[in-house]
N, CA, C and O of each residue as an XYZ file, in Angstrom:
356
protein
N       0.844     -1.180      0.000
C       0.000      0.000      0.000
C       0.892      1.246      0.000
O       1.836      1.343      0.784
N       0.582      2.195     -0.885
C       1.371      3.414     -0.969
C       1.002      4.368      0.153
O      -0.169      4.546      0.488
N       2.011      4.962      0.711
C       1.781      5.958      1.762
C       1.386      7.272      1.107
O       2.053      7.727      0.177
N       0.336      7.870      1.572
C      -0.044      9.188      1.066
C       0.528     10.241      1.993
O       0.512     10.100      3.216
N       1.030     11.294      1.385
C       1.627     12.370      2.163
C       0.549     13.289      2.694
O      -0.418     13.598      1.997
N       0.715     13.713      3.901
C      -0.165     14.735      4.458
C       0.267     16.072      3.886
O       1.408     16.232      3.454
N      -0.636     17.016      3.887
C      -0.316     18.348      3.364
C       0.914     18.918      4.047
O       1.770     19.503      3.383
N       1.018     18.763      5.338
C       2.166     19.320      6.068
C       3.470     18.687      5.603
O       4.496     19.364      5.541
N       3.445     17.390      5.274
C       4.641     16.716      4.766
C       5.075     17.327      3.441
O       6.265     17.548      3.220
N       4.117     17.602      2.559
C       4.437     18.198      1.262
C       5.008     19.604      1.445
O       5.958     19.986      0.762
N       4.438     20.358      2.350
C       4.938     21.712      2.603
C       6.367     21.646      3.126
O       7.213     22.438      2.710
N       6.648     20.708      4.034
C       8.007     20.560      4.556
C       8.998     20.242      3.447
O      10.111     20.767      3.431
N       8.591     19.383      2.520
C       9.467     19.027      1.397
C       9.723     20.252      0.531
O      10.861     20.518      0.145
N       8.675     20.989      0.228
C       8.828     22.191     -0.603
C       9.735     23.207      0.078
O      10.603     23.801     -0.562
N       9.532     23.402      1.375
C      10.350     24.375      2.107
C      11.811     23.948      2.216
O      12.693     24.785      2.402
N      12.064     22.646      2.100
C      13.438     22.139      2.193
C      14.220     22.325      0.894
O      15.439     22.158      0.885
N      13.551     22.662     -0.187
C      14.235     22.859     -1.469
C      15.039     24.161     -1.392
O      14.489     25.213     -1.066
N      16.318     24.089     -1.688
C      17.139     25.308     -1.634
C      16.662     26.359     -2.636
O      16.057     26.030     -3.656
N      16.940     27.601     -2.335
C      16.635     28.709     -3.240
C      17.474     28.547     -4.520
O      18.530     27.914     -4.491
N      17.002     29.121     -5.646
C      17.737     28.988     -6.909
C      19.209     29.395     -6.820
O      20.068     28.713     -7.380
N      19.510     30.482     -6.133
C      20.910     30.929     -6.019
C      21.748     29.880     -5.291
O      22.899     29.641     -5.657
N      21.178     29.260     -4.271
C      21.895     28.218     -3.534
C      22.107     26.980     -4.412
O      23.176     26.371     -4.369
N      21.113     26.607     -5.197
C      21.271     25.474     -6.117
C      22.370     25.751     -7.138
O      23.197     24.886     -7.426
N      22.369     26.977     -7.686
C      23.432     27.336     -8.641
C      24.804     27.271     -7.984
O      25.761     26.780     -8.584
N      24.903     27.763     -6.754
C      26.175     27.734     -6.028
C      26.635     26.296     -5.806
O      27.806     25.981     -6.018
N      25.731     25.432     -5.384
C      26.079     24.031     -5.145
C      26.530     23.344     -6.431
O      27.521     22.614     -6.435
N      25.802     23.579     -7.520
C      26.201     23.000     -8.807
C      27.567     23.512     -9.242
O      28.415     22.741     -9.690
N      27.769     24.803     -9.109
C      29.055     25.411     -9.482
C      30.200     24.803     -8.663
O      31.273     24.526     -9.200
N      29.965     24.597     -7.364
C      30.998     24.054     -6.475
C      31.454     22.653     -6.873
O      32.600     22.275     -6.629
N      30.558     21.889     -7.484
C      30.933     20.532     -7.894
C      31.251     20.451     -9.388
O      31.384     19.361     -9.945
N      31.373     21.620    -10.029
C      31.750     21.656    -11.443
C      30.598     21.454    -12.399
O      30.812     21.185    -13.581
N      29.369     21.580    -11.902
C      28.195     21.402    -12.748
C      27.841     22.656    -13.510
O      28.224     23.766    -13.140
N      27.111     22.458    -14.568
C      26.631     23.587    -15.364
C      25.435     24.217    -14.648
O      24.690     23.527    -13.951
N      25.257     25.514    -14.821
C      24.193     26.203    -14.092
C      23.166     26.884    -14.985
O      22.147     27.370    -14.495
N      23.419     26.924    -16.281
C      22.448     27.493    -17.215
C      22.325     26.572    -18.428
O      23.302     25.929    -18.812
N      21.144     26.497    -19.035
C      20.932     25.584    -20.166
C      21.935     25.763    -21.303
O      22.350     24.777    -21.912
N      22.330     26.994    -21.600
C      23.265     27.234    -22.711
C      24.577     26.489    -22.506
O      25.206     26.070    -23.478
N      24.997     26.317    -21.257
C      26.243     25.594    -20.976
C      26.116     24.111    -21.331
O      27.122     23.418    -21.481
N      24.894     23.634    -21.463
C      24.649     22.246    -21.848
C      24.301     22.130    -23.329
O      23.963     21.048    -23.809
N      24.386     23.249    -24.051
C      24.058     23.250    -25.474
C      22.564     23.318    -25.747
O      22.114     22.966    -26.837
N      21.796     23.768    -24.765
C      20.345     23.879    -24.914
C      20.010     25.343    -25.190
O      20.285     26.219    -24.370
N      19.410     25.597    -26.361
C      19.109     26.993    -26.694
C      17.817     27.464    -26.033
O      17.010     26.659    -25.568
N      17.637     28.775    -26.000
C      16.498     29.364    -25.290
C      15.162     28.960    -25.902
O      14.163     28.880    -25.188
N      15.123     28.703    -27.204
C      13.872     28.272    -27.834
C      13.420     26.929    -27.262
O      12.239     26.741    -26.971
N      14.354     26.002    -27.103
C      14.010     24.697    -26.535
C      13.573     24.838    -25.078
O      12.634     24.168    -24.647
N      14.240     25.695    -24.322
C      13.846     25.932    -22.926
C      12.419     26.469    -22.888
O      11.597     25.991    -22.107
N      12.122     27.453    -23.722
C      10.781     28.046    -23.747
C       9.723     27.019    -24.138
O       8.670     26.940    -23.505
N       9.999     26.230    -25.181
C       9.031     25.208    -25.608
C       8.851     24.154    -24.524
O       7.740     23.674    -24.299
N       9.934     23.795    -23.857
C       9.859     22.787    -22.792
C       9.011     23.272    -21.625
O       8.195     22.520    -21.092
N       9.202     24.531    -21.226
C       8.411     25.086    -20.132
C       6.926     25.152    -20.489
O       6.065     25.065    -19.614
N       6.637     25.306    -21.779
C       5.247     25.408    -22.227
C       4.591     24.055    -22.471
O       3.369     23.946    -22.376
N       5.368     23.025    -22.783
C       4.791     21.751    -23.201
C       5.075     20.564    -22.292
O       4.394     19.544    -22.398
N       6.046     20.662    -21.413
C       6.469     19.504    -20.606
C       5.350     18.927    -19.752
O       5.343     17.729    -19.472
N       4.419     19.752    -19.341
C       3.344     19.267    -18.468
C       2.394     18.297    -19.172
O       1.569     17.660    -18.518
N       2.502     18.179    -20.496
C       1.662     17.231    -21.241
C       2.253     15.814    -21.260
O       1.569     14.868    -21.651
N       3.509     15.660    -20.845
C       4.172     14.359    -20.945
C       3.627     13.309    -19.990
O       3.539     12.136    -20.353
N       3.263     13.701    -18.792
C       2.748     12.766    -17.789
C       1.491     13.338    -17.162
O       1.307     14.552    -17.082
N       0.639     12.440    -16.724
C      -0.592     12.866    -16.068
C      -0.347     12.999    -14.565
O      -0.875     12.234    -13.758
N       0.464     13.988    -14.220
C       0.770     14.288    -12.825
C       0.638     15.780    -12.613
O       0.857     16.578    -13.525
N       0.275     16.146    -11.391
C       0.175     17.574    -11.095
C       1.523     18.040    -10.586
O       1.900     17.764     -9.447
N       2.245     18.749    -11.439
C       3.585     19.239    -11.119
C       3.577     20.766    -11.102
O       2.574     21.396    -11.438
N       4.688     21.341    -10.714
C       4.808     22.797    -10.723
C       4.633     23.334    -12.144
O       3.983     24.361    -12.339
N       5.200     22.659    -13.127
C       5.066     23.105    -14.516
C       3.597     23.054    -14.942
O       3.109     23.969    -15.605
N       2.898     21.989    -14.561
C       1.472     21.891    -14.889
C       0.688     23.007    -14.192
O      -0.178     23.631    -14.805
N       0.983     23.256    -12.929
C       0.328     24.332    -12.189
C       0.534     25.674    -12.884
O      -0.413     26.441    -13.059
N       1.772     25.953    -13.280
C       2.062     27.226    -13.943
C       1.311     27.351    -15.262
O       0.740     28.400    -15.560
N       1.312     26.282    -16.050
C       0.693     26.335    -17.370
C      -0.827     26.275    -17.341
O      -1.485     26.920    -18.157
N      -1.389     25.520    -16.426
C      -2.836     25.336    -16.445
C      -3.584     26.210    -15.449
O      -4.778     26.447    -15.634
N      -2.941     26.689    -14.419
C      -3.629     27.515    -13.433
C      -3.174     28.977    -13.551
O      -3.974     29.859    -13.864
N      -1.896     29.222    -13.301
C      -1.377     30.597    -13.303
C      -1.563     31.254    -14.671
O      -2.047     32.383    -14.759
N      -1.185     30.557    -15.722
C      -1.269     31.110    -17.072
C      -2.708     31.507    -17.414
O      -2.948     32.579    -17.969
N      -3.657     30.636    -17.079
C      -5.054     30.922    -17.398
C      -5.646     31.996    -16.499
O      -6.342     32.889    -16.980
N      -5.377     31.920    -15.197
C      -5.951     32.896    -14.271
C      -5.459     34.312    -14.531
O      -6.175     35.281    -14.279
N      -4.234     34.431    -15.036
C      -3.660     35.755    -15.286
C      -3.637     36.109    -16.769
O      -3.053     37.113    -17.175
N      -4.293     35.254    -17.575
C      -4.406     35.485    -19.015
C      -3.044     35.775    -19.657
O      -2.889     36.756    -20.384
N      -2.069     34.921    -19.382
C      -0.720     35.080    -19.914
C      -0.533     34.193    -21.133
O      -1.119     33.113    -21.208
N       0.272     34.630    -22.083
C       0.650     33.714    -23.148
C       1.918     32.979    -22.702
O       2.500     33.313    -21.670
N       2.335     32.000    -23.465
C       3.477     31.168    -23.070
C       4.748     31.977    -22.878
O       5.515     31.724    -21.949
N       4.969     32.941    -23.745
C       6.186     33.754    -23.642
C       6.198     34.575    -22.353
O       7.233     34.684    -21.695
N       5.052     35.151    -21.992
C       4.976     35.928    -20.751
C       5.224     35.041    -19.534
O       5.943     35.425    -18.613
N       4.625     33.856    -19.539
C       4.824     32.926    -18.429
C       6.285     32.505    -18.340
O       6.845     32.448    -17.245
N       6.905     32.213    -19.467
C       8.310     31.807    -19.474
C       9.208     32.904    -18.916
O      10.169     32.611    -18.206
N       8.908     34.156    -19.227
C       9.701     35.270    -18.696
C       9.576     35.360    -17.184
O      10.559     35.625    -16.491
N       8.374     35.141    -16.670
C       8.166     35.159    -15.225
C       8.957     34.039    -14.566
O       9.607     34.253    -13.542
N       8.905     32.855    -15.144
C       9.635     31.710    -14.607
C      11.138     31.988    -14.615
O      11.821     31.730    -13.624
N      11.649     32.505    -15.714
C      13.085     32.797    -15.822
C      13.541     33.820    -14.788
O      14.662     33.738    -14.285
N      12.684     34.779    -14.472
C      13.024     35.778    -13.461
C      13.193     35.126    -12.083
O      13.984     35.590    -11.262
N      12.445     34.053    -11.842
C      12.458     33.405    -10.526
C      13.589     32.390    -10.391
O      13.960     32.025     -9.275
N      14.141     31.929    -11.516
C      15.208     30.931    -11.426
C      16.495     31.478    -11.869
O      17.503     30.771    -11.859
């Protein structure tokens, strides 16, 4: 039987995720790349991925939330949403 997480457990997990600057610092410290261009990924692919990735699996993820809830509630097009996301990461 699968254990279901309580809301408080999910919040604790979310709060435990380091801030973007800290993630970049940690990646940099171990020699990892910190921006898509360093991996040969162009901005067009990043933008398309942010707009379409939520269709790959039937799961409620942050990308799905952004595309199906935030985008619609604020009447944003994909480019506007992608700019907001990029500002936060």
